[in-house]
C-alpha positions, 0 to 999 in steps of 0.5 A: 521522473516517476521511476526516480520518485518510486525509488525515493519512496522505496528508500523512504519506506525501507528506512521507515520499516527499519524502525519497527520493533523487533520481536523477542520470540521467533526469527528476528527477520520476521517482524512487523517490518519484514513485509514493508521491507519486502514491498520496499525492495520490490518497489525499488526493483520496479523503479529501476526497471522503469528507469532503465526502460525510460533510458533505453527508450530515450536512447533509441528515439531518433525524432526530436519531436515531443511525444504527447504523454497521455494521462493515466486516468480516463476522467476526473473521477478516475484521477480522484479515486487514484489520489484517494487510494494513494493518500490511503496507502501513504496514511496507513502506516501512520494511522495504524500506530494511532488506531491499531491494526484491526481498526485501521485495516478495517477502515482502510479496506472498507473505504477502498473497496467501497470507493473502487466498487464502481456502481455497486453501492446499493444497500445490499452491497454495502453490507457485503463490503462490510462482511468481506472487510471484517472477514479479511481483517479477522483472518489477517489478524489471526494469521499474523498475530496467532500463527506467526506471532508478529505483534501489531501496534496496539493503538488507542483501542488496544487492538 
């Protein structure tokens, strides 16, 4: 079931990324939808591998007993972190159109790094998280915007 869900998600992501604007300068293939389309393709490949492995396992399983499935999270906190990360990834393409690349990327990265840095939430590490996030956002922005000349959604702040 998860393989089918991932395959549907890959198709949806590919279709959504196909609606991104095409740059007027440079190669047409390397536009804002290029990277999401690659990710959608990889997700589709991994979904197919997962489906094939499940089918092979089902075909080779000889016992008819139901095997209990262990949860992929250790405790409730891990499940909540997983769901927050998944929600962030799903909301990112929608929020980027509203707030723009720089603001959305900074908020996305700082939130995820903060949530996933288990036990490292002292005042000093918060500043480190902000500095690292700002650095990643600035470098990414300049590489894609200045070097590759890929336009980003400007958002309400024009970033």
